[in-house]
N, C-alpha and C positions, 0 to 999 in steps of 0.2 A: 504494500499499499504506499502511496506517496504522501508528501507532507500535506498539511492542512492548507486549504486555499485562504487567500486574504484579498483585500480590496484591490491589490495590484494585480490580481488575476482576472479582473474584468478585462476582456480583450478589447481595447480601444482600437478602432479602424477609422480611416479617413477616405475610404473608397465609396464609390456610388453603390446603390442597391444592386445586388447580384441578380436579382430576379428580373429586373428590366432588361438587362443584357441578354439573359437566356431567352426571355420572351421575344425579343426582336429576332434572334436567330431562329427560333423554332417557327415563328410565323412566316419568315422568309422562305424557309424550307418546306414547311407544311401549312399553306394558307388555308387548307380545308378545315383546320382547327377553328377558324372563325365561325363556322357553322354550328359549333357547340356553344356559342355565346348567345343563349336564348333562355328564357324563363323555363322553369320546370312546373307545369300546372299540376302534376301529381303531388307536388309538395303541399298544395293547399289541402287536398283531401286527407293526406297522411297526418297533418297537424290537427285538422278537425277530429279525426279519429282518436289521436293521442289525447286531446283535451276531453273528449267524452269518455275515454277510458279512465282518466283520472277522476273525473266527476263520479263515475261508477265506484271507483275505489274509495272516494270520500264517503259515499253512502255505506259501502260494506264494512268500513272499519269503525263506524260511529259507535257501535256497542261492543266492540272487542275489548278484552283486557289490555292494559297498558303495554304489557310485554309483547303482545301480538301486534299492537299498533306500531311499536317501534321496529319489530321484526319485519313487518310488511313494508314499512317505510324504507328500509334498507334493502330488502330482498327484491322488491317490486317498484315501489314509488321512486326510488332513487335512480333506477335505470330510466324510467319514464322522464323524470324531471331533468336529469342531466342531458338526455337525448333532446328534450325540448329546448334547452339552452343552445344546442348546435342547431336545431331547427331555426331558432332566433338568429343565429349566426348566418344561416342561409338567407333569411328574410332581410338581414341588415345589408346584404349584397344584392338586394332586389330580385332574388331569384324566384320568388313566388309569382308576382305579377309583372316583372320586368322594369326597366328604367323609366319607361313612359308613364307608368302608374306608380311612381315612387311613393306617393302618400298612401295608396292602397296598402303598399308593404308596411308603412308605419303603423297604420290602424290594425292590420292583420298580426303584426309583431306584438301589439298590446294584447290582442286576443290570445295568442300563443303563450304570453307571459302569465296569464291568469293562474294555471295550476301550480306554478313556481311559487307563488305566495309573496314574492318580493319584487317590487317594480324596477325593472332594469333594461327593458328592451330598447327604449329610446336612447338612454345614456350609453348603452353598449355600442350602438351603431355609431354614435359620434366618436367614441374613443377608438373603435375597431378600425375606422377609416384612416385615423392618424397612424395606427399600427402598420397598415399596409403601405401608406405613402412614405412613412419615415421609420421603417423597421430599425429598432434598436436605438433610435435617436434619443440622446440624453435629455431628460426633462420633458419629452413629448410622448414617447411610447410607454404607456403605463403597464405594459406586459412585462417591463424590466423591473425586477424587485428593487426595493429601496436599499440604501447603504445599511440601515439598521437590520433589515432581514438578512443580508449577506454577512454582517458582522456577528449577529446573535445566533442565527440558526446554522451553526457550523460543525456541530458534532452529530453523531449518529442519532442520539435521542432527540436533540433539538430539531433536526431535519425531519424526523418522524412527526413531531408536533406540528411543524411548518406544514407538511403535507396534509394533516387533518384539518388544519386552520386555513387552507388555501382559499376557500370561499370568502372568508373575512378579509383576507389581504387583497383579494381581487376587488372586493366591494369598496375598501377604504383607501387603497393605494392611490387612485386618481386624485383624491382630495389633497394628498400631499405633493405629488409629482406634477400634476398638470390640471389644477381646478379650472372648471369652466362655468360661465354664468348659466343659471337655470333657464331652460326654454319652456315655452307654453306647452309643447308636446310632452315634456318631462313631467309637467304639473298634471296633465291629463292622464298620463301613464300611472302616476301615483295615486290620483283620485280613483281611477278605475280599479286599480289593484286593491286599495284599501277597502273600497266598497265591496269588492268580491270576497275579500277575506271576512268582513263583517257578516255577509251573508251566508258564508259557509259556517261560521260560528253560530249564527242565529238559527239556521234551519237544521244543521247537522251536529252541532256541538263542538266542545273543545277538542275531542280526540281527532276528528277530521281535520281541524285546523293545525294541530300538532303534527299529524301525519304529513300533511302538505309541506310544512315548513321544515320538518325533519328530513323528509325525502330529498329536499333541495340541499340542505346543509351536509348530509351524509353522502349524497351522491356527487357532490362536488369536492369532497374531502378525500378520506381514505377509501377509495373505490377503484375497481379496475379501470373504468372509463377515464377517471381523472389522470391516468398516466399521460393522456395526450397534452396536458398542460405543460409538462416537463419534456415530453418527447419532442415537441414541435421545435424548440429554439435553444434548449440547453446544450452546451458544447461538451458532449461526451468525447468528442474528437476535436482537437484544436483546429480552428480555421473553417469548420463546417457549421454554418449558422442555422440552417433549416433542415429537418429530417422528415422523412415520410415514414408512415406505419401502414404495412399491407397486410395486417391481420384481420380476423373475423369480426372484431368489434366495429369495423367500418359500417357494417350492416345496421348498427344501431345509432350511428353518429353522422349519418349523411356524408360519408366518405371524407370526414375532416382529417383522417389519417394521411390522405394524399396531400400532404402539406406543401412539399415543394411545388407540386402541380398547382395547388390552390394559390400560393403567392406568385407564381408565374402568370396565372390567369384567374384573378379573383372574380371576374365577371362570368366565369363558367360555373354553372350549378354543380354541387357535389355529385349528383347523379352521373355527370359526364366526365368527371375527373379520371376514371380508369381508362376512358378512351384517349385522353390526353396522353397518358403513360404509354398506351399501346401504340399510338401514332408516332410518338416521338420517343421510342424506347431507348435509343442510344443516349439520350440526354439524362434519363433517369435510372436505368437499371444499374448503372455503376456508382450511383450516389450512395453514401451510408444510409441505411434505413433500419427500421425496427419491425419485428414480427410479433412482439409481446409488449403491451403496456405495463403488465404486471411486473415483468423483469425491469422495465425502465424505472418504475417506483422503487423496486428493491435495490437496484444499483445506485440510484440517486441517494437513498438513505444509508447504504452500507459503505460506499466508496468515499473515502475521506478526502479525495482530490476533487470532488464535485460538491457544489453548494449553490445557494441562490446567486452567488458571484459568477457562476459558470455561463455568462452570457456575453454576447458581443454588443459593444456599445459604439455609437457614432456621435461625432461632433458634427452636427448638420451644417452644411454650407448653403448660403443663399437664403432667400426669402421662403418662408413656409406658409402653406395655405391650410389652416387647421379647421376641422368641423365646428 
């Protein structure tokens, strides 16, 4: 095992975004990929069914013993709610209704947000666009952990705790790194979500409400699907900034594991990302990638050369256009 990492192990780079260069090369060689840049209408029906599934689950758990409420929140609800956050990721890229109906995507994102219990669809879209435009940019990309996270969560036990608390860090990190003024859509998102939560409590009771919130917190923390948070951009290999995952959990996550492909072509819905890899195989097959998010989580916690500092950071040049 190597020595423990420190802040000096943040890899500072002053190069342009690598995904833009690869995108230009691939489109020049395979212009047919442009035909994949279209909305995925099936996404609408899948999300509606997911919301209805969770509504049925809220009803079914309302009279269970508390131990079974928590059990089903982790065993079932966590998978649905984490999957729903990735459906919202798709909606943030306007994959449901397309760019011409951008506001339809915003309203639909609020609808998809409902079974998660915590309003975040609109805010996520604003920060996630910055993540794509300015990947790793210091003070802009809130996907980059804070200095405190890297300094404190540097031992095996503390990294384990950090993994459990990931949803809290993702929720509060933007307030410290890149706070943005509140928008009217965020207010509507919050009012709609709080109203929904109150209705769940009023008609179904506290157990259904706890099931909903626990499913989100547990599903975004120590959970197999949560391996994607670390797998996407943490440098297990120096110099490699983005990693794809080609395992079976892509079936539950709208192919978010195809992450190099996604950053190269963020306007292609997750459904079509495997086709990008198939068409331009020589650009992706030789890149480092993962087949297990569980192994990613294990290696992150147990390897003392990896920590929240294991990210590539950029000093952004020129004027930035933020959401």
